[in-house]
C-alpha positions as CSV (number, residue, x, y, z in Angstrom):
1,M,78.2,55.0,168.2
2,P,77.9,52.0,170.5
3,D,77.8,52.4,174.3
4,E,81.3,53.2,175.6
5,K,81.3,50.1,177.9
6,I,81.1,47.6,175.0
7,L,84.1,49.0,173.1
8,T,86.4,46.1,174.0
9,R,89.3,44.5,172.2
10,E,86.9,41.8,171.0
11,Y,84.5,44.4,169.6
12,Y,87.3,45.9,167.5
13,L,88.6,42.6,166.4
14,D,85.1,41.8,165.1
15,R,84.8,45.2,163.4
16,L,88.1,44.7,161.6
17,K,87.1,41.2,160.4
18,K,83.7,42.5,159.2
19,V,85.2,45.3,157.2
20,A,87.7,42.9,155.7
21,E,84.9,40.6,154.7
22,R,82.6,43.4,153.4
23,E,85.3,45.2,151.4
24,N,87.2,42.1,150.3
25,R,90.5,43.6,151.3
26,L,92.5,44.5,154.4
27,P,90.8,47.2,156.4
28,K,92.3,50.7,156.2
29,K,92.3,53.4,158.9
30,S,90.1,55.4,156.6
31,D,87.4,52.7,157.0
32,F,86.9,53.8,160.6
33,S,86.2,57.0,162.5
34,D,89.1,58.8,164.1
35,F,87.8,57.7,167.5
36,D,87.7,54.1,166.4
37,V,91.3,54.3,165.0
38,M,92.5,55.8,168.3
39,K,90.8,53.0,170.3
40,I,92.1,50.2,167.9
41,K,95.7,51.6,168.1
42,G,95.4,51.9,171.8
43,Y,94.5,48.3,172.2
44,F,96.8,46.8,169.6
45,G,99.6,49.3,168.8
46,P,100.5,50.1,165.2
47,W,97.8,49.4,162.6
48,P,99.5,46.2,161.2
49,W,99.5,44.7,164.7
50,A,95.7,45.2,164.8
51,L,95.4,43.4,161.5
52,E,97.6,40.6,162.8
53,A,95.6,40.3,166.0
54,A,92.4,40.0,164.0
55,G,94.0,37.2,162.0
56,L,93.9,39.2,158.7
57,K,97.6,39.6,158.2
58,E,100.4,37.1,158.7
59,P,102.4,38.1,161.8
60,K,106.1,39.0,161.4
61,H,108.7,37.1,163.1
62,Q,107.4,36.6,166.6
63,K,110.7,37.0,168.5
64,K,111.3,40.4,166.9
65,L,107.8,41.6,167.7
66,E,108.2,40.6,171.4
67,E,111.5,42.4,171.6
68,N,110.0,45.5,170.1
69,R,107.0,45.4,172.5
70,A,109.3,44.9,175.5
71,K,111.4,47.9,174.4
72,R,108.3,50.1,174.0
73,Y,106.9,49.0,177.3
74,A,110.2,49.7,179.1
75,K,110.2,53.2,177.5
76,K,106.6,53.9,178.6
77,Q,107.5,52.9,182.1
78,E,110.6,55.1,182.0
79,N,108.5,58.0,180.8
80,K,106.0,57.6,183.6
81,E,108.7,58.0,186.3
């Protein structure tokens, strides 16, 4: 496994793109270790969002995504209090 300090968003975007290119399909969670899936979902949220961030999947309607993200963020902040 690579050094912990290089496990950035960009690193995982690159990994997603490389798996897509190698497998000739959208990457699945099963293509990655449990640790990598956890990190990817931590950076990007649900799996489809990671694929969208990597440019591998067409994004859903942007306004709806932003509304959902705002709701989740507000809920996280509420839970922290």
